[in-house]
C-alpha positions in Angstrom: 2.6 -16.6 22.9 6.0 -16.2 24.8 6.4 -13.3 27.2 8.9 -11.6 24.8 6.6 -11.1 21.9 3.8 -10.1 24.3 6.1 -7.4 25.7 7.2 -6.2 22.3 3.6 -6.1 21.1 2.5 -4.0 24.0 5.4 -1.7 23.7 4.7 -1.2 19.9 0.9 -0.6 20.5 1.7 2.2 22.9 4.3 3.8 20.6 2.1 3.3 17.6 -0.7 5.2 19.4 1.5 8.1 20.1 2.9 8.0 16.7 -0.4 7.7 14.8 -2.2 10.3 17.0 0.4 13.0 17.4 3.7 12.4 15.4 3.1 11.0 11.7 -0.7 11.1 11.6 -3.3 13.2 13.6 -1.5 16.4 14.5 1.4 15.6 12.3 4.0 17.2 14.7 6.9 15.9 12.8 5.9 18.2 9.9 4.4 21.2 11.9 7.3 21.5 14.5 10.1 21.7 11.9 8.1 24.2 9.7 7.4 26.5 12.6 11.1 26.1 13.7 12.2 27.3 10.2 9.9 30.2 10.3 11.4 31.3 13.7 14.9 30.8 12.4 14.2 33.1 9.5 12.7 35.6 11.9 15.8 35.5 13.9 17.8 36.2 10.8 15.5 39.0 9.9 15.7 40.9 13.2 19.5 40.2 13.7 21.1 43.0 15.4 18.1 45.3 15.3 14.9 44.7 17.3 11.6 46.4 16.8 10.7 49.2 19.1 7.8 47.4 20.8 10.3 44.8 21.9 13.0 47.3 22.8 10.5 49.3 24.9 8.5 46.7 26.5 10.1 43.2 26.7 13.8 43.5 26.2 14.4 45.4 29.6 12.6 42.5 31.4 14.2 39.5 29.5 17.6 40.9 28.8 18.0 39.9 25.1 16.9 41.1 21.7 14.2 39.6 19.6 16.4 37.6 17.4 18.0 35.7 20.3 14.4 35.1 21.6 13.5 33.6 18.3 16.6 31.5 18.2 15.6 30.1 21.7 12.1 29.5 20.5 13.6 27.6 17.6 15.9 25.6 19.8 12.8 24.6 22.0 10.8 23.6 19.2 13.7 21.6 17.6 14.1 19.6 20.8 10.4 18.6 20.4 11.1 17.7 16.8 14.1 15.4 17.7 12.0 13.8 20.5 9.2 13.0 17.9 11.6 11.8 15.5 13.2 9.5 18.0 9.9 8.1 19.2 8.9 7.4 15.6 12.3 5.9 14.9 12.0 3.8 18.0 8.4 2.7 16.9 9.9 1.4 13.7 12.7 -0.4 15.4 10.1 -2.2 17.7 8.1 -3.1 14.6 11.1 -4.6 13.0 11.7 -6.7 16.2 8.1 -7.8 16.3 8.3 -8.7 12.5 11.4 -10.8 12.8 10.1 -12.4 15.9 6.9 -13.4 14.2 9.0 -14.7 11.3 11.1 -16.8 13.6 8.0 -18.1 15.4 6.6 -19.1 11.9 9.8 -21.0 11.0 9.5 -22.9 14.2 5.9 -23.9 13.3 7.3 -25.2 10.0 6.1 -22.2 8.0 9.2 -20.8 6.5 8.3 -17.1 5.7 11.8 -16.2 4.5 11.5 -18.3 1.5 8.3 -16.8 0.3 8.3 -14.3 -2.6 8.3 -10.7 -1.2 10.0 -11.3 2.2 13.1 -9.6 1.1 11.3 -6.6 -0.1 9.5 -6.2 3.1 12.4 -6.7 5.4 14.5 -4.5 3.1 11.8 -1.8 3.2 11.6 -1.7 7.1 15.5 -1.6 7.2 15.6 1.3 4.6 13.0 3.1 6.6 14.9 2.8 9.9 18.0 4.0 8.2 16.1 7.0 6.8 14.6 7.9 10.1 18.1 7.5 11.8 19.5 10.0 9.2 16.6 12.5 9.8 17.1 12.3 13.4 20.7 13.1 13.4 20.2 15.9 11.0 17.7 17.4 13.4 20.0 16.8 16.3 22.8 18.6 14.6 20.5 21.6 13.8 19.4 21.7 17.4 23.1 21.7 18.8 23.9 24.5 16.2 20.9 26.4 17.3 21.9 26.2 20.9 25.3 27.5 20.0 23.7 30.5 18.0 21.5 31.5 20.9 24.8 32.1 22.9 26.4 34.4 20.3 25.5 38.0 19.5 22.6 38.2 17.2 24.5 40.4 14.7 27.6 38.1 14.6 28.6 36.6 11.1 29.0 33.3 12.5 25.6 33.5 14.1 24.2 34.1 10.6 25.9 31.3 9.1 24.8 29.0 11.9 21.1 30.0 11.4 21.5 29.3 7.7 23.1 25.8 8.4 20.4 25.1 11.1 17.5 26.0 8.8 19.1 23.9 5.9 19.5 20.8 8.1 15.9 21.0 9.3 14.7 21.3 5.7 16.6 18.3 4.7 15.4 16.4 7.7 11.8 17.1 6.6 12.7 15.8 3.1 14.3 12.6 4.6 11.0 12.0 6.6 8.8 12.6 3.5 10.8 9.9 1.6 9.4 7.3 4.1 5.7 8.3 3.9 4.8 6.5 0.7 4.7 3.1 2.3 3.7 3.0 5.9 3.6 -0.2 8.1 3.2 -1.6 11.6 2.6 -4.8 13.3 0.0 -3.7 15.6 -2.9 -4.5 13.3 -3.2 -7.7 11.2 -3.3 -5.5 8.1 -0.5 -3.3 9.0 2.0 -4.6 6.3 -0.4 -4.7 3.5 -0.1 -1.0 2.4 3.7 -1.2 2.3 3.8 -4.6 0.3 4.2 -4.7 -3.5 3.8 -8.2 -4.9 6.9 -8.9 -6.9 5.2 -11.4 -9.2 1.7 -12.6 -9.9 0.2 -15.7 -11.7 -0.4 -15.3 -15.3 -3.4 -17.5 -15.1 -5.8 -17.5 -12.3 -6.8 -21.1 -11.6 -8.9 -20.1 -8.5 -9.6 -16.5 -9.4 -10.5 -14.8 -6.0 -8.1 -17.1 -4.0 -5.1 -16.4 -6.3 -5.7 -12.6 -6.6 -6.2 -12.0 -2.8 -3.4 -14.4 -2.1 -1.2 -12.2 -4.3 -1.9 -9.1 -2.4 -1.1 -10.6 1.0 2.3 -9.8 2.6 4.6 -13.0 3.2 3.7 -13.1 7.0 -0.1 -12.7 6.5 0.1 -15.4 3.6 1.6 -17.8 6.0 -1.4 -17.2 8.4 -3.8 -17.6 5.6 -2.5 -21.2 5.0 -3.3 -21.8 8.8 -6.9 -20.3 8.0 -7.4 -22.6 5.1 -6.6 -25.7 7.3 -9.2 -24.5 9.7 -11.5 -23.9 6.9 -11.1 -27.4 5.2 -11.3 -29.2 8.5 -14.7 -27.6 9.1 -16.2 -28.7 5.7 -19.3 -30.8 5.5 -18.9 -34.3 4.0 -18.5 -34.4 0.2 -17.9 -30.7 -0.1 -15.7 -29.5 -3.0 -12.7 -27.9 -1.3 -11.9 -25.7 -4.2 -15.5 -24.7 -5.0 -16.3 -24.0 -1.3 -13.1 -21.8 -1.0 -14.1 -19.8 -4.0 -17.8 -19.5 -2.8 -16.5 -18.3 0.6 -14.5 -15.5 -0.9 -17.3 -14.6 -3.1 -19.5 -14.3 -0.2 -17.0 -12.1 1.7 -16.8 -10.0 -1.4 -20.5 -9.7 -1.7 -20.6 -8.8 2.1 -17.9 -6.1 1.5 -20.0 -4.5 -1.3 -23.1 -4.6 0.8 -25.1 -7.0 -1.4 -25.7 -9.5 1.4 -26.2 -9.0 5.2 -24.7 -11.2 8.2 -27.8 -13.5 8.2 -27.4 -14.2 4.5 -23.8 -14.9 4.9 -24.3 -17.3 7.8 -27.0 -19.0 5.9 -24.8 -19.6 2.8 -21.8 -20.6 4.9 -23.9 -23.2 6.7 -24.4 -24.9 3.4 -20.8 -26.2 3.3 -19.6 -25.7 6.8 -20.8 -27.3 10.0 -22.2 -25.1 12.8 -18.9 -24.8 14.7 -17.0 -24.0 11.6 -19.3 -21.0 10.7 -18.4 -19.5 13.9 -14.6 -20.2 13.9 -14.4 -18.8 10.3 -16.5 -15.6 10.9 -14.8 -14.9 14.3 -11.3 -15.9 13.3 -8.7 -14.0 15.3 -6.7 -12.9 12.3 -9.1 -13.2 9.2 -12.0 -11.1 10.7 -14.4 -9.0 8.8 -12.1 -5.9 9.2 -9.2 -7.7 7.6 -11.3 -9.0 4.7 -12.5 -5.4 4.1 -8.9 -4.2 4.1 -7.9 -7.0 1.8 -10.7 -6.2 -0.7 -9.9 -2.4 -0.5 -6.4 -3.0 -1.5 -7.1 -5.6 -4.2 -9.8 -3.5 -5.8 -7.4 -0.5 -5.7 -4.6 -2.4 -7.4 -6.7 -4.7 -9.7 -9.7 -2.5 -10.7 -10.2 -4.1 -13.9 -10.5 -7.8 -12.4 -13.4 -6.8 -10.3 -14.9 -4.7 -12.8 -14.9 -7.8 -15.2 -16.5 -10.2 -12.6 -19.1 -7.6 -11.6 -20.1 -7.1 -15.2 -20.3 -10.9 -15.7 -22.4 -11.2 -12.6 -24.8 -8.5 -13.7 -25.3 -10.0 -17.2 -25.9 -13.4 -15.4 -28.4 -11.8 -12.9 -30.4 -10.4 -16.0 -30.2 -13.6 -17.9 -28.4 -11.8 -20.7 -28.2 -13.8 -24.0 -24.5 -14.5 -25.0 -22.8 -13.3 -28.3 -21.4 -16.8 -28.8 -23.4 -19.9 -27.8 -20.3 -22.0 -27.0 -17.9 -19.4 -25.5 -17.9 -16.7 -22.9 -15.2 -14.0 -23.5 -14.6 -10.7 -21.8 -11.6 -8.4 -21.2 -10.9 -5.3 -19.1 -8.1 -3.0 -18.1 -7.7 0.1 -16.1 -9.1 3.4 -17.4 -6.2 5.3 -16.1 -2.7 3.7 -15.8 0.2 4.9 -13.7 3.3 2.7 -13.5 1.8 -0.5 -15.0 -1.5 -1.8 -16.6 -3.2 -5.0 -15.7 -5.0 -6.7 -18.5 -7.6 -9.3 -17.4 -9.2 -11.6 -19.9 -11.9 -14.3 -19.0 -12.6 -17.4 -21.1 -15.3 -20.1 -20.4 -15.8 -23.0 -22.8 -19.6 -23.9 -22.8 -19.1 -26.7 -25.2 -18.8 -30.4 -24.6 -15.2 -30.8 -25.8 -11.9 -29.2 -25.1 -10.9 -26.4 -27.4 -7.8 -24.1 -28.1 -8.0 -20.5 -28.5 -5.2 -18.0 -29.2 -5.1 -14.5 -27.4 -3.1 -11.8 -29.3 -2.5 -8.4 -27.7 -1.1 -5.6 -29.6 -0.2 -2.0 -28.4 2.6 0.4 -29.8 2.1 2.1 -26.3 2.9 -0.7 -24.0 5.6 -3.3 -23.6 5.5 -6.0 -24.7 4.3 -4.6 -28.1 2.9 -7.9 -29.3 1.8 -10.9 -27.0 0.4 -14.2 -28.3 -0.7 -16.8 -25.8 -2.5 -20.1 -26.5 -5.0 -21.5 -24.0 -6.6 -25.0 -23.7 -10.2 -24.6 -22.5 -11.7 -27.5 -20.8 -15.5 -28.0 -21.2 -17.6 -26.6 -18.6 -18.2 -29.0 -15.6 -21.4 -28.4 -13.7 -22.2 -24.8 -14.1 -22.9 -23.1 -17.5 -24.7 -19.9 -18.4 -28.2 -19.3 -17.4 -30.5 -17.2 -19.5 -33.0 -16.8 -16.7 -32.7 -14.1 -14.0 -31.2 -15.4 -10.7 -31.6 -14.2 -7.0 -28.5 -13.2 -5.2 -28.8 -15.8 -2.5 -31.1 -19.0 -2.4 -30.9 -22.5 -0.8 -28.3 -24.5 -2.9 -25.8 -23.4 -5.6 -28.6 -22.3 -8.0 -28.4 -18.6 -7.1 -26.2 -15.9 -8.3 -23.4 -16.4 -5.8 -23.2 -20.2 -6.4 -23.4 -19.8 -10.2 -20.7 -17.1 -10.2 -18.5 -19.3 -8.1 -19.0 -22.1 -10.6 -18.3 -19.8 -13.6 -15.0 -18.6 -12.1 -13.9 -22.1 -11.2 -14.6 -23.6 -14.5 -13.5 -20.6 -16.6 -9.9 -19.3 -17.2 -8.8 -15.9 -16.3 -5.6 -14.4 -17.9 -3.5 -11.8 -16.0 -1.0 -9.9 -18.0 1.1 -6.9 -17.1 1.8 -4.2 -19.7 4.3 -1.5 -19.0 3.7 1.9 -20.5 6.4 3.7 -22.5 5.0 7.2 -22.4 2.3 9.4 -20.8 -0.9 10.4 -22.5 -3.5 8.5 -24.6 -2.9 4.9 -25.3 -4.6 2.0 -26.8 -4.6 -1.9 -26.6 -5.9 -4.3 -29.2 -7.2 -7.7 -28.2 -8.0 -10.5 -30.7 -9.3 -13.9 -29.8 -8.7 -16.4 -32.6 -9.0 -20.1 -33.0 -5.9 -22.2 -33.9 -6.6 -21.6 -37.6 -6.2 -17.9 -37.3 -10.0 -17.1 -37.7 -11.2 -14.1 -35.7 -13.6 -15.0 -32.9 -13.6 -11.7 -30.9 -12.0 -8.4 -31.3 -11.7 -5.5 -28.7 -9.9 -2.4 -28.4 -9.3 -0.6 -25.1 -8.4 3.1 -24.9 -6.6 4.2 -21.7 -4.8 7.4 -20.4 -1.3 6.9 -19.0 -0.4 9.3 -16.3 1.9 9.6 -13.2 0.5 9.1 -9.8 0.1 12.5 -8.3 0.4 11.8 -4.4 3.8 9.8 -5.0 5.0 12.5 -7.4 4.4 15.3 -4.9 6.1 13.5 -2.1 9.0 12.6 -4.4 9.2 16.1 -5.7 9.0 17.5 -2.0 11.8 15.2 -1.0 14.0 16.4 -3.9 13.2 20.0 -3.4 13.9 19.8 0.4 17.2 18.2 -0.2 18.2 20.5 -3.0 17.3 23.6 -0.9 18.8 22.3 2.2 21.9 21.1 0.4 22.5 24.5 -1.1 22.0 26.4 2.2 24.2 23.9 4.1 27.0 24.1 1.4 26.8 27.8 1.3 27.1 28.1 5.2 30.1 25.8 5.2 31.7 27.6 2.4 31.2 31.0 3.9 32.7 29.8 7.2 35.6 28.4 5.5 36.3 31.5 3.6 36.1 33.5 7.0 38.5 31.2 8.6 41.0 31.4 5.7 40.7 35.2 5.4 41.8 35.7 9.1 44.6 33.0 8.9 
């Protein structure tokens, strides 16, 4: 790693520590300071020209100015701190962008072109837009501070001072709103998962060939995705002789998921990994500098949050398998799931597994008057099961070989087919989705109906509403102060 990237990372780490502890997280000074400043500005407005008796008798003879001027000076001091906080936050984002682009350049030099990956433009654009928003908020706060300094030198009962206080409070309110608009999608380059919370996959596969690999790969930001390719090279180079690459990759991810859920401990994980990885490979994989246990936990956190239905589906399949439950159909496994509460989009997951000896075709039909597309028809060619069919005997979670719950589930996911369809809601409230699985002659094999509730996401709605409210109130106040000042100038002309 070059000295430049080391220096940038060290600088970002320091700024991120201050930012996360005091500014945007922790104490949240970038919200507390302007709120207190606005309170003092309205106090200065309330006591303009007339100070209370306790101030006149005890304090004003000593300090030499009235309460309104004192509150204006306090507001000025607070706003200087607010500007400093915004500047540090803006500087941290600027360094983050430099680190991000340096990492992208480094990846390109290693023949891993991140810029050509899906999602790169959205991540780079998000960072640039966030920097622009922070810059706007900073200059609003700086302008408010200059105005506040000017007002503190005027008589507290002067009309221009009143209009200055109004303009100052309005600009601070708009700066708060501008800052709130960037809080939905936070990011950093200090931690390996720093971009994950800000990344929204632009596309996803409609059919998962390697279920866990594909769904986790979709959730990774472009930079992390390129590092995952390097991780897979290390993983495959550590495989034991004659090990199936696809099967072992899915089994590894299944193990990480089971470890994340607390179903297996570290010793069991090591034992299962040693079945297909050499001794040095187990150590290299579990102690990888990027894909460590913390990053896997974050990946599963985000993946489960965005694709709850997928994990609910495979956990239900796993529970039935562990109990040795008898199937409804002897030659076909079919299950479907979707979120109970839908916000901006619904993810419909369907699992098919052909237990027969011959290839067969099925038709999946999805109908809903409440989602787009209203009607969906897909035909699937289901290959016969290879090595791992259904077991009607209860299975242990972990045992030597692949005839345990982890191995059998890995085989079912590898040999089965998972459909992933996105449905867009047209209205809020109760909604339903009908699913029909038919053969090619149109005969019904399985029919399901899922009832969900479509609603808006409260946190994002609250931030968006606060942003608009701050801008509207601040805009009205700023416009009024400018208009009143123009009228005063014109009246004296």
